[in-house]
N, C-alpha and C positions, 0 to 999 in steps of 0.2 A: 319132565315127565318122569316119574319112576313108578314102576308096576312089579309086584310079585305076583307071579303068575303059577298056579297050580293046575297043569292040564289034567281034566277028567276024562275026555275024548278026544283023540289025537287028529282022528280025520277031520271032524266037526271042527275043531280049533285050527286046523290047516285054511279051512276057507275063511275063517274069522282073519287069519292071519294076512292073507292075499288081499283081503279086502280093507283092512286098515291101513296096509301101506300107503294107498292113494290118498286115504284122508290124510294122513299125517303129512306127506309132501304137497299137497295143496294148500296146507297150511304153513308152508316154510319149516316143517319138523324134518330131521334126521336121525337115524337112529345112531347112536353110540355104544349102544350094548344091546345084545339080542340074544339071551340064552348064554349058554356056555356054564362052566362048571364054577359053583361057588364054593368058597373056602371061608370058612367063620375063623375069624383070627381073634374077635372080642365078642362077647355078649352073646346071647341066645338065640339071637333072630337067624333063622336058618331058611330062606327062599330056596324054593325047587327052581323056579326060572327067573330071572330078571330081566327087566326091558328098561332100557334108559333112553329116552327121546330127549333132544334138544330142540327148543323151539326158539326163534329170534326174541320174540316178547312173550311176556305172560298173557296178554290179551289175544295172540296168536293161538296159543296153546287151549286158553279158553275156548277160542274159537272152534279148535279141532274138534274139542270134547262135545262140543254143542251143534256140529254141523250134520246135516242130512244123511251124509257118507258115513261118518261114525256112529251115527244114532242106526242105522240099516246092518253096520257092521256088528254092533253090539248084540243085535238080536240073533247072529250067527255064533257068537261066544256063548249063549246059553244053552248049559248044559254040556259044555266044552270045558269051561274052566272057571275055577275061583280065582277073582283078581282083587288085590289091594292097590289102589294107585292113588297118587299125589302129585299135585304141582308146585313146583317150589318157583318162587321169584327171587333167584339167585342170581349174582354178579360174580365176577372172576377179579378178586383182589388185585389192588394195583402191583 
């Protein structure tokens, strides 16, 4: 899962950030990237805050997104951040 997050209200976003972690972990996910400086080296995409979460399977990522815990966390995110989020069913090349 890759999320491009534009924080509008840092205090409210902090509540979301704390709530979403439990939902990620319950579905087997782990953070690979959470925030940090972004350097554009090619193209025009310039995300303000990038979050990358790895799940063992696409099904677990989808379960996370539909879970009651994440649905509750998303209400905390309202008026706190603008988010673009994608799921990628990727694999590691041999």
